[in-house]
C-alpha distance (Angstrom), angle and dihedral (degrees) to the residues before:
residue distance angle dihedral
M1 . . .
Y2 3.81 . .
E3 3.81 91.4 .
I4 3.81 91.8 53.2
R5 3.79 91.5 48.2
R6 3.80 91.5 49.2
K7 3.81 91.3 51.7
I8 3.80 91.9 49.5
M9 3.80 93.3 45.9
G10 3.80 90.8 48.4
R11 3.81 90.2 62.2
L12 3.79 95.2 49.6
N13 3.76 130.7 80.8
M14 3.82 104.8 -132.7
T15 3.79 109.5 -149.3
Y16 3.78 127.7 172.1
H17 3.78 125.2 -154.4
L18 3.79 131.5 -158.4
E19 3.79 109.8 -141.7
K20 3.80 133.7 -178.3
K21 3.79 125.7 -149.1
A22 3.79 113.4 -118.2
V23 3.78 133.6 176.8
Q24 3.78 116.4 -128.4
R25 3.77 115.1 -161.2
T26 3.78 108.7 -152.3
G27 3.76 120.1 151.6
K28 3.78 119.3 -26.5
S29 3.80 102.5 -30.6
P30 3.81 127.4 47.9
Q31 3.79 118.1 -124.4
T32 3.78 128.5 -148.7
I33 3.79 114.3 -127.9
W34 3.81 132.7 174.4
R35 3.80 117.8 -128.4
R36 3.79 117.8 -156.2
Y37 3.80 114.7 -129.5
A38 3.81 105.3 166.0
T39 3.78 141.8 15.3
C40 3.78 124.8 -157.0
G41 3.79 142.6 155.2
S42 3.81 91.7 -126.5
S43 3.78 122.2 72.8
K44 3.81 91.0 -171.0
L45 3.79 92.1 59.8
L46 3.80 93.4 48.9
E47 3.80 90.6 46.2
R48 3.81 89.5 55.7
V49 3.81 89.5 51.0
R50 3.82 90.7 48.2
L51 3.80 92.3 51.6
G52 3.81 90.2 50.0
Q53 3.80 92.6 59.1
E54 3.80 122.5 101.9
C55 3.84 93.5 -113.1
P56 3.83 106.9 21.7
E57 3.81 91.0 178.1
H58 3.83 88.1 70.2
W59 3.81 91.1 58.1
R60 3.80 132.9 69.9
V61 3.80 139.5 -177.5
V62 3.80 114.3 -136.8
L63 3.78 131.7 -172.9
E64 3.77 121.9 -130.6
S65 3.76 118.2 -174.4
A66 3.77 117.7 -167.1
P67 3.80 129.6 174.6
L68 3.78 115.1 -98.7
K69 3.79 114.6 -106.6
K70 3.78 117.9 -128.9
A71 3.78 116.3 -125.6
G72 3.77 118.0 -116.5
Protein backbone atom coordinates (compact mmCIF):
# COMPACT_ATOMS: atom_id res chain seq x y z
CA MET A 1 0.00 0.00 0.00
CA TYR A 2 2.77 2.43 0.94
CA GLU A 3 4.68 1.64 -2.27
CA ILE A 4 1.62 2.38 -4.42
CA ARG A 5 1.01 5.65 -2.59
CA ARG A 6 4.65 6.68 -3.01
CA LYS A 7 4.50 6.01 -6.76
CA ILE A 8 1.31 8.04 -7.12
CA MET A 9 2.63 10.92 -5.01
CA GLY A 10 5.88 10.94 -7.00
CA ARG A 11 3.94 11.81 -10.17
CA LEU A 12 2.00 14.67 -8.62
CA ASN A 13 2.99 18.24 -7.97
CA MET A 14 1.92 18.91 -4.36
CA THR A 15 0.99 22.57 -3.97
CA TYR A 16 -0.59 24.24 -0.97
CA HIS A 17 -2.67 27.40 -1.08
CA LEU A 18 -3.52 29.94 1.60
CA GLU A 19 -7.11 31.09 1.19
CA LYS A 20 -9.28 33.61 3.02
CA LYS A 21 -13.04 33.38 3.47
CA ALA A 22 -14.92 36.25 1.87
CA VAL A 23 -18.60 37.07 1.50
CA GLN A 24 -19.79 37.88 -2.00
CA ARG A 25 -23.08 39.73 -2.19
CA THR A 26 -24.75 38.89 -5.47
CA GLY A 27 -28.51 38.97 -5.75
CA LYS A 28 -30.60 38.37 -2.65
CA SER A 29 -28.41 36.04 -0.61
CA PRO A 30 -24.70 36.43 0.17
CA GLN A 31 -22.37 33.60 -0.77
CA THR A 32 -19.18 32.50 0.94
CA ILE A 33 -16.19 32.21 -1.37
CA TRP A 34 -12.50 31.48 -0.74
CA ARG A 35 -9.94 33.87 -2.22
CA ARG A 36 -6.44 32.55 -2.83
CA TYR A 37 -3.66 34.72 -1.42
CA ALA A 38 -0.54 32.54 -1.53
CA THR A 39 0.82 29.37 -3.06
CA CYS A 40 3.68 27.33 -1.65
CA GLY A 41 5.14 23.83 -1.58
CA SER A 42 5.16 23.79 2.23
CA SER A 43 1.98 23.46 4.26
CA LYS A 44 3.88 24.20 7.48
CA LEU A 45 4.98 27.60 6.22
CA LEU A 46 1.48 28.57 5.12
CA GLU A 47 0.06 27.34 8.42
CA ARG A 48 2.45 29.65 10.28
CA VAL A 49 1.28 32.56 8.10
CA ARG A 50 -2.37 31.63 8.74
CA LEU A 51 -1.85 31.56 12.50
CA GLY A 52 -0.19 34.99 12.35
CA GLN A 53 -3.27 36.62 10.83
CA GLU A 54 -5.69 38.72 12.88
CA CYS A 55 -8.55 36.20 12.52
CA PRO A 56 -6.96 32.82 11.69
CA GLU A 57 -10.38 31.14 11.67
CA HIS A 58 -11.15 33.04 8.44
CA TRP A 59 -8.13 31.48 6.71
CA ARG A 60 -7.37 27.94 5.53
CA VAL A 61 -4.54 25.98 3.92
CA VAL A 62 -5.66 23.62 1.16
CA LEU A 63 -3.78 21.00 -0.82
CA GLU A 64 -3.96 20.85 -4.58
CA SER A 65 -2.27 17.97 -6.33
CA ALA A 66 -1.81 18.22 -10.07
CA PRO A 67 0.02 15.88 -12.44
CA LEU A 68 3.52 16.96 -13.37
CA LYS A 69 3.87 18.29 -16.90
CA LYS A 70 6.59 16.83 -19.08
CA ALA A 71 9.00 19.30 -20.62
CA GLY A 72 9.08 19.58 -24.38
